[in-house]
C-alpha positions as CSV (number, residue, x, y, z in Angstrom):
1,M,4.7,39.3,-33.6
2,A,2.5,39.7,-30.5
3,D,-0.3,37.6,-32.6
4,A,2.0,34.7,-32.9
5,G,3.4,34.7,-29.5
6,A,-0.5,34.9,-28.5
7,G,-1.5,31.9,-30.5
8,E,1.4,30.5,-29.0
9,T,0.9,30.9,-25.5
10,R,-3.1,29.4,-26.4
11,A,-1.9,26.7,-28.1
12,R,0.5,25.5,-25.2
13,T,-2.0,26.9,-22.9
14,L,-4.6,23.9,-25.1
15,A,-1.3,21.1,-24.8
16,L,-1.4,21.6,-21.3
17,L,-4.9,21.3,-20.8
18,A,-5.4,18.1,-23.0
19,L,-1.8,16.9,-20.3
20,F,-3.7,17.0,-17.7
21,A,-7.4,15.8,-19.1
22,G,-5.9,12.7,-20.7
23,A,-3.5,12.2,-16.8
24,T,-7.0,12.1,-15.6
25,C,-9.0,9.4,-18.2
26,I,-5.5,7.3,-17.2
27,G,-5.8,7.9,-13.6
28,T,-8.8,5.7,-14.0
29,S,-6.7,3.1,-15.3
30,A,-5.3,0.8,-12.4
31,L,-9.2,0.9,-10.7
32,W,-10.6,-0.8,-14.1
33,V,-7.3,-3.6,-13.9
34,K,-8.3,-4.2,-10.5
35,V,-11.5,-5.0,-11.0
36,S,-11.1,-6.4,-14.6
37,E,-12.5,-10.6,-14.6
38,A,-9.6,-11.0,-17.3
39,G,-6.2,-11.7,-16.4
40,P,-3.6,-8.8,-16.3
41,V,-2.1,-8.9,-19.7
42,S,-5.8,-10.2,-21.2
43,T,-6.9,-7.4,-19.9
44,A,-4.0,-5.1,-21.6
45,F,-4.8,-7.1,-25.3
46,W,-8.5,-6.5,-24.3
47,R,-8.0,-2.4,-23.6
48,V,-6.4,-1.8,-26.7
49,F,-8.6,-4.5,-29.1
50,L,-11.5,-3.0,-27.8
51,A,-10.6,0.8,-29.1
52,L,-9.0,0.2,-32.2
53,P,-12.3,0.2,-34.1
54,F,-12.5,4.1,-32.8
55,L,-9.1,5.1,-33.4
56,W,-9.4,4.0,-37.0
57,V,-12.4,6.1,-37.6
58,W,-10.2,8.5,-36.2
59,M,-6.8,8.0,-38.5
60,H,-9.2,8.0,-41.4
61,A,-11.8,10.9,-40.6
62,S,-8.4,13.1,-39.8
63,R,-6.1,11.6,-43.2
64,P,-6.5,14.1,-45.6
65,R,-5.2,17.1,-42.4
66,D,-2.4,14.8,-41.5
67,N,-1.0,13.3,-44.7
68,A,0.0,16.7,-45.7
69,N,2.4,16.8,-43.1
70,V,3.8,13.9,-43.4
71,Q,7.5,13.9,-43.3
72,G,10.2,11.0,-44.0
73,N,8.7,7.1,-43.0
74,P,8.4,6.9,-39.5
75,R,7.5,3.0,-39.9
76,G,10.2,2.2,-37.8
77,L,9.3,4.7,-34.9
78,L,5.3,3.6,-35.3
79,V,6.6,-0.8,-34.2
80,A,8.6,1.4,-31.6
81,A,6.0,3.2,-29.9
82,G,3.7,0.2,-30.2
83,F,6.7,-2.4,-28.7
84,F,6.5,0.1,-26.0
85,F,3.3,0.4,-25.0
86,A,3.1,-2.9,-25.0
87,G,5.4,-3.6,-22.7
88,D,4.4,-0.7,-20.7
89,L,0.6,-2.7,-20.4
90,A,1.7,-5.6,-19.7
91,V,4.4,-5.3,-16.7
92,W,2.4,-2.3,-15.3
93,H,-0.9,-4.6,-15.6
94,W,1.0,-7.5,-13.0
95,S,2.3,-5.2,-11.2
96,I,-1.1,-3.6,-10.2
97,V,-2.1,-7.5,-9.3
98,L,0.7,-8.2,-7.1
99,T,1.2,-5.2,-5.1
100,S,-0.8,-2.1,-4.2
101,V,-3.0,0.3,-6.7
102,A,-0.8,3.0,-4.7
103,N,2.1,1.4,-5.2
104,A,2.2,0.7,-9.2
105,V,0.8,4.5,-9.7
106,L,3.7,5.4,-8.4
107,L,6.6,3.7,-9.7
108,A,4.7,3.8,-12.9
109,N,4.7,7.5,-12.9
110,L,9.0,7.6,-12.3
111,A,8.9,7.5,-16.0
112,P,10.0,12.1,-15.5
113,I,13.0,10.7,-14.0
114,F,14.5,8.3,-16.9
115,V,12.9,10.3,-19.5
116,T,14.9,13.7,-18.0
117,L,18.1,11.1,-18.0
118,A,17.9,9.7,-21.6
119,A,17.1,13.9,-22.6
120,W,20.6,14.5,-20.6
121,V,22.4,11.7,-22.1
122,F,20.9,11.9,-26.1
123,W,20.2,15.5,-26.5
124,R,22.0,17.2,-23.9
125,R,19.6,18.6,-23.0
126,K,20.8,20.0,-19.0
127,P,17.7,19.6,-17.0
128,T,17.3,23.5,-15.2
129,A,17.7,24.2,-11.2
130,M,14.4,25.1,-11.5
131,F,12.6,22.3,-13.5
132,L,14.8,20.0,-11.0
133,T,13.1,21.8,-7.9
134,G,9.8,21.1,-9.6
135,L,10.2,17.7,-10.2
136,V,11.6,16.6,-6.7
137,A,8.6,18.3,-5.2
138,A,6.6,16.4,-7.3
139,L,8.0,13.5,-6.5
140,A,8.3,13.4,-3.0
141,G,4.6,14.5,-3.2
142,V,3.8,11.1,-5.2
143,M,6.0,9.3,-1.8
144,L,4.1,11.3,0.7
145,M,0.3,10.3,-1.0
146,V,1.7,6.3,-1.0
147,G,4.6,5.9,1.1
148,G,3.0,4.3,4.3
149,D,1.7,1.5,1.3
150,F,5.3,-0.2,0.5
151,S,5.5,-3.5,0.8
152,H,8.0,-5.2,3.1
153,G,9.3,-9.0,2.9
154,S,6.8,-10.0,0.6
155,G,8.0,-11.7,-2.2
156,R,5.2,-11.0,-4.9
157,A,4.9,-7.6,-3.7
158,L,8.2,-7.1,-4.1
159,L,8.2,-8.4,-6.8
160,G,5.0,-6.1,-8.4
161,D,6.9,-3.0,-7.0
162,A,10.3,-4.0,-9.3
163,L,7.5,-4.1,-12.0
164,G,6.3,-1.3,-11.6
165,V,9.9,0.3,-11.5
166,V,10.1,-1.3,-15.6
167,T,6.8,0.2,-16.2
168,A,8.2,3.5,-15.7
169,M,11.0,2.4,-18.1
170,F,9.1,1.5,-21.0
171,Y,6.4,4.7,-20.3
172,A,9.5,7.1,-20.5
173,A,11.1,5.5,-23.9
174,Y,6.6,5.8,-25.3
175,Q,6.6,9.3,-24.1
176,L,9.8,10.2,-25.9
177,T,8.9,8.3,-29.9
178,V,5.6,9.8,-29.7
179,K,7.3,13.4,-29.1
180,K,9.4,12.2,-31.9
181,L,6.9,10.9,-34.5
182,R,4.4,14.4,-33.6
183,G,6.5,16.1,-35.5
184,S,6.0,13.9,-38.7
185,I,2.5,12.7,-38.5
186,G,-0.4,13.7,-36.7
187,T,-2.1,11.6,-33.2
188,A,-4.8,9.9,-35.0
189,H,-2.2,8.3,-37.2
190,I,0.6,7.1,-34.5
191,M,-2.9,6.4,-31.8
192,A,-4.3,3.5,-35.0
193,V,-1.1,2.5,-35.7
194,S,1.3,2.4,-32.7
195,S,-2.2,0.5,-31.1
196,T,-2.2,-1.9,-33.4
197,V,1.0,-3.6,-32.8
198,T,1.0,-3.2,-29.6
199,A,-2.4,-5.2,-30.0
200,L,-0.7,-7.9,-31.7
201,I,2.4,-8.6,-29.1
202,L,0.1,-8.4,-26.3
203,L,-2.5,-11.0,-28.2
204,P,0.1,-14.3,-28.4
205,L,1.3,-12.9,-25.2
206,A,-1.7,-13.6,-23.0
207,L,-2.8,-16.6,-24.5
208,L,0.4,-18.1,-24.0
209,S,0.0,-16.9,-20.2
210,G,-2.8,-19.4,-19.0
211,E,-4.1,-16.5,-17.5
212,Q,-8.0,-15.9,-18.0
213,F,-8.3,-14.1,-21.2
214,L,-12.4,-13.3,-21.6
215,P,-14.6,-12.0,-18.8
216,A,-17.1,-14.0,-17.7
217,T,-19.8,-12.0,-17.4
218,H,-21.6,-8.8,-19.0
219,S,-20.2,-6.8,-16.8
220,G,-16.6,-7.4,-17.2
221,W,-17.2,-7.1,-20.6
222,A,-17.9,-3.4,-19.5
223,K,-15.5,-2.5,-17.2
224,L,-13.3,-3.7,-20.6
225,L,-15.2,-1.6,-22.6
226,G,-14.4,1.7,-19.9
227,L,-11.3,0.5,-19.7
228,A,-10.5,0.7,-23.6
229,L,-12.8,4.6,-24.3
230,V,-11.5,6.4,-21.1
231,S,-8.1,5.1,-20.1
232,H,-6.9,4.5,-23.9
233,V,-8.9,6.5,-26.6
234,A,-9.6,9.3,-24.4
235,G,-6.7,9.0,-22.2
236,Q,-3.7,8.3,-25.1
237,S,-5.6,10.2,-27.1
238,L,-5.1,13.3,-25.2
239,I,-1.9,12.8,-24.6
240,A,-0.4,12.3,-27.3
241,Y,-1.2,15.1,-28.8
242,A,0.1,17.2,-25.8
243,L,3.4,15.6,-26.0
244,A,3.8,17.6,-29.7
245,H,3.4,20.5,-28.1
246,L,5.2,20.5,-24.8
247,P,8.8,20.2,-24.1
248,A,9.3,15.9,-23.1
249,T,10.5,16.7,-19.3
250,L,7.5,18.7,-18.8
251,S,5.1,16.2,-20.0
252,S,6.5,13.5,-18.0
253,V,5.9,15.9,-15.2
254,G,2.5,17.3,-16.1
255,L,2.1,13.2,-15.8
256,L,2.3,12.9,-12.3
257,L,-1.3,13.9,-12.2
258,Q,-2.2,10.4,-13.0
259,P,-1.5,9.3,-9.1
260,V,-3.0,11.8,-7.4
261,M,-6.5,11.2,-9.5
262,A,-6.3,7.8,-8.6
263,G,-6.2,8.3,-5.5
264,L,-9.4,10.7,-5.3
265,F,-11.1,8.1,-7.3
266,A,-10.3,5.3,-5.2
267,W,-11.7,7.6,-2.6
268,V,-15.3,8.9,-4.3
269,L,-15.4,4.7,-6.4
270,L,-13.7,2.3,-3.7
271,G,-14.0,4.3,-0.3
272,E,-10.2,4.2,0.4
273,V,-9.9,7.7,2.9
274,L,-6.6,9.7,1.9
275,S,-5.2,10.7,5.4
276,A,-4.1,14.6,5.7
277,V,-0.6,13.5,4.6
278,A,-1.7,12.0,1.5
279,I,-3.7,14.9,0.4
280,A,-0.6,17.6,1.1
281,G,0.8,14.9,-1.2
282,A,-1.8,15.7,-4.1
283,V,-1.2,19.8,-3.4
284,L,3.0,19.2,-3.3
285,V,2.4,17.1,-6.8
286,L,0.2,20.1,-8.3
287,I,2.9,22.8,-6.9
288,G,6.0,20.7,-8.7
289,I,3.7,20.5,-11.8
290,R,3.5,24.1,-11.8
291,V,7.2,24.8,-10.8
292,A,8.7,22.5,-13.2
293,S,5.9,24.2,-16.1
294,Q,7.6,27.6,-15.0
295,A,10.7,26.3,-16.0
296,E,10.0,25.1,-19.4
297,R,8.6,28.2,-20.6
298,P,10.9,29.3,-24.2
C-alpha cells in the first residue's frame, strides 16, 4: 500500500510539472502571434499544420502502447476536441490582434470558471470552499497583473475583449474533452488526430477570411515554426498528458500560470516592464494555484 501511495504521489508530481511546463510553453503564444506576418486565423492554421508531422511521428512511435489501452470508440470525442481547439485558436488569435496581449491572455484564462461550472452542472461535483478560495486568489492575481490595461470606449478593443471570453469557453470545452479522452487513448493519439481536425477546420476559414495567408519572409516562417513547436507540440502535448492525471478543475487553475509567464516573457523579450502591482499579482496567482492544488488532493 505504501509503494502504491508513493507511486501515485510521483505520478501526480510529474503531471503537475508537465502542466506547469506546458503552461510556460503556451505562455509564449501571444508573443509569436503578435509578431506574425500572417493573419490571425492563418497563423492559427500554420501553428497546427506545421506541428502535424511531429505529432504523427510521435503517435506512430507510441502506437503499440496506446492501442493496448484504447477503450470504446473515441472518434466523436477526437473530432469534438479538434473543433473546440479550432474555435479556441481562431477566436483567441483575433482577440490578440484586436485588444492588448495582456487582456487577451487574461480573458482566455478565465477557462477555470467555465470548467468548474461544467463540472458542477454536468457531474454534480460541487467545488470545495478551499478550491474556490484558491481559484478566487488566482483570478484576483491575474486581474492585478493586467488590471490597468483594460480598454474603454474602443469598439475594436471591446470586441477583442469579448472574443477573449469566448476563447475561454472554447478552451474549457477542449480541456474537458481531452480529460475524457485520456481515459481511453494516449496523449500522442489525441494530439495527432485532434490537431488534424483542427487544421482541416482552420484552413478554409483562413482562405475565406481574405487575410494574409503566407508570411512574406524567412523570418516570418521561423516565427510560425517556433509557434508550432513551442506552443503546440511541446505546450499542448504536456498539458494533454497532465489532464490525464489531474482533476479537471485543478488543471484549469494550474494553467493560470500562462499569463504569469506571458508577462515575464513580454518583460524580458519585448521590454514591457512589470510594475510592482503586476509582480504582486503574479505571486498571488502562484499562491492560488498552490491552494487549489492542496484542495484537490485525494
